[in-house]
N, C-alpha and C positions, 0 to 999 in steps of 0.2 A: 384702909381708906375707903370710904363709901362714895359711890357715884350716884348723881341725881339728875333728872331733867326738869328744868323749870320751864313752864310754857305759860304764856300771857298774851294778851291782846296788846300788840305794840302801837296800837293807834288810840290808846286811851289818853284823853287830854290832861289827866291828872298828873302826869309825869312824863318826861322825855326819855328817849333811849339813852341819852348821855347820863341822866340822873340815875338811872338803874344801873348802868355800866360802872359808874363811880361808886355806887352803893355796894355792888358785888366785889369790885376791885379792892375796896377799903375794908370789907368785912373780914375780920380776923378769923372767923369760923370757916371761911371758904379758902382752901389751900390752893386750888387750881380751878380754872374755868376756861370755857370755850363757847363762843357765840357763833354758831355755824350759820344762822339766818335769823331775820327779825322774828321776835317773839319766842325765841328758844335759847336757853343756855344749858350747857352740860356743866355740872359742878362737881368737884371733889371736896370732901370734908370729912373730918374725923367724927362729927357729930352724927347722931341718929336723926332720922327725918323729922320726927316731932320737935326736936330741939332747934334744928336749922330752920324749920318751918316758922317758928315764932318770929324771927327777924324779918321774914318776908310778910307775914301778916301785918306787921307794923308798917313796913314800907308801902305795901299796896293798899293799906288803910280801907278795907272793906271792898276793894275791887277784886275781881276774879283772877285766880292764877292756879296753877297746879304744880306742885313739887313731888315728883315721883322717883322712888329708888329705881336704879338700873343695876341688873345683875350681869357682871362682865361674862362674856361668852354666850349670853342668852338675849342678845339684842341684835337686831338686823337693820339693814338699810344700806345706803350708799354714801360712804365717806371716803376720804383718802386714807391710805393705809396707816399713816401717822396717827390719824384719830382713832383707829381701831387698837393700834398699839397702845395708845394713851388709855383707852377704856380698860384694856386688859392688863396692862403692866404699870401704867402711871408714868410713861416715858415722856415727860413734858418737853424737853428741848426741841424735838422735831415739831411738836404742836405749836409752839410759840411762834413759829414762822407763818402759821396758817391763821392765827388769831390777831385781832387788833385791839 
Protein backbone atom coordinates (compact mmCIF):
# COMPACT_ATOMS: atom_id res chain seq x y z
CA UNK A 1 0.00 0.00 0.00
CA UNK A 2 1.38 3.42 -0.95
CA UNK A 3 0.97 6.50 1.23
CA UNK A 4 0.58 10.03 -0.16
CA UNK A 5 0.03 13.55 1.09
CA UNK A 6 -2.41 15.69 -0.86
CA UNK A 7 -1.96 19.42 -0.27
CA UNK A 8 -4.19 22.14 -1.73
CA UNK A 9 -5.61 25.59 -1.03
CA UNK A 10 -8.80 24.92 0.98
CA UNK A 11 -10.09 28.41 0.17
CA UNK A 12 -10.42 27.91 -3.58
CA UNK A 13 -13.91 29.01 -4.63
CA UNK A 14 -14.18 26.35 -7.35
CA UNK A 15 -15.00 23.53 -4.92
CA UNK A 16 -15.97 23.09 -1.29
CA UNK A 17 -14.23 21.00 1.33
CA UNK A 18 -17.31 18.76 1.35
CA UNK A 19 -17.07 18.18 -2.41
CA UNK A 20 -13.41 17.15 -2.16
CA UNK A 21 -14.13 14.95 0.85
CA UNK A 22 -16.92 13.20 -1.08
CA UNK A 23 -14.62 12.75 -4.10
CA UNK A 24 -11.94 11.14 -1.94
CA UNK A 25 -14.39 9.00 0.03
CA UNK A 26 -16.02 7.64 -3.14
CA UNK A 27 -12.76 7.19 -5.06
CA UNK A 28 -12.26 3.43 -5.51
CA UNK A 29 -8.52 3.97 -5.92
CA UNK A 30 -8.18 5.37 -2.38
CA UNK A 31 -8.28 2.61 0.20
CA UNK A 32 -7.93 4.80 3.32
CA UNK A 33 -7.63 8.48 4.09
CA UNK A 34 -7.15 10.93 6.94
CA UNK A 35 -7.87 14.67 6.87
CA UNK A 36 -5.80 16.08 9.77
CA UNK A 37 -6.39 19.77 8.96
CA UNK A 38 -7.76 21.99 6.17
CA UNK A 39 -5.85 21.71 2.93
CA UNK A 40 -4.27 18.32 3.65
CA UNK A 41 -5.24 14.71 3.22
CA UNK A 42 -3.12 11.65 3.88
CA UNK A 43 -4.11 8.90 1.46
CA UNK A 44 -3.38 5.20 1.04
CA UNK A 45 -3.71 3.57 -2.35
CA UNK A 46 -2.43 0.61 -4.31
CA UNK A 47 -1.84 2.92 -7.28
CA UNK A 48 1.43 4.58 -8.17
CA UNK A 49 1.50 8.36 -7.78
CA UNK A 50 1.17 9.15 -11.50
CA UNK A 51 -1.95 7.00 -11.79
CA UNK A 52 -3.61 8.33 -8.63
CA UNK A 53 -2.67 11.86 -9.68
CA UNK A 54 -4.80 11.64 -12.84
CA UNK A 55 -8.06 11.65 -10.90
CA UNK A 56 -7.01 14.69 -8.91
CA UNK A 57 -5.97 16.57 -12.06
CA UNK A 58 -9.53 16.07 -13.26
CA UNK A 59 -11.09 17.10 -9.93
CA UNK A 60 -8.95 20.20 -9.43
CA UNK A 61 -9.49 21.17 -13.09
CA UNK A 62 -6.39 23.31 -13.52
CA UNK A 63 -6.15 24.54 -9.92
CA UNK A 64 -2.95 23.97 -7.96
CA UNK A 65 -2.39 20.94 -5.73
CA UNK A 66 0.43 18.62 -4.71
CA UNK A 67 0.23 14.84 -4.43
CA UNK A 68 3.47 13.54 -2.95
CA UNK A 69 4.51 10.05 -1.88
CA UNK A 70 5.36 9.47 1.78
CA UNK A 71 7.90 6.90 2.82
CA UNK A 72 6.85 5.27 6.10
CA UNK A 73 9.40 5.69 8.90
CA UNK A 74 10.92 8.65 7.00
CA UNK A 75 8.36 11.30 7.86
CA UNK A 76 8.24 13.52 10.91
CA UNK A 77 5.88 15.88 12.62
CA UNK A 78 3.44 15.86 15.49
CA UNK A 79 0.45 13.53 15.22
CA UNK A 80 -1.29 11.22 17.68
CA UNK A 81 0.35 7.80 17.95
CA UNK A 82 -2.57 6.21 16.07
CA UNK A 83 -1.66 8.26 12.99
CA UNK A 84 1.97 7.13 13.11
CA UNK A 85 0.81 3.52 13.50
CA UNK A 86 -1.37 3.98 10.42
CA UNK A 87 1.49 5.51 8.43
CA UNK A 88 3.79 2.66 9.29
CA UNK A 89 1.50 -0.38 9.57
CA UNK A 90 -1.85 0.53 8.02
CA UNK A 91 -3.71 0.02 11.32
CA UNK A 92 -6.88 1.91 10.38
CA UNK A 93 -9.35 1.01 13.17
CA UNK A 94 -7.69 3.33 15.71
CA UNK A 95 -7.43 6.09 13.11
CA UNK A 96 -11.13 6.05 12.18
CA UNK A 97 -11.88 7.57 15.58
CA UNK A 98 -9.68 10.57 14.70
CA UNK A 99 -11.02 11.24 11.21
CA UNK A 100 -14.45 12.43 10.18
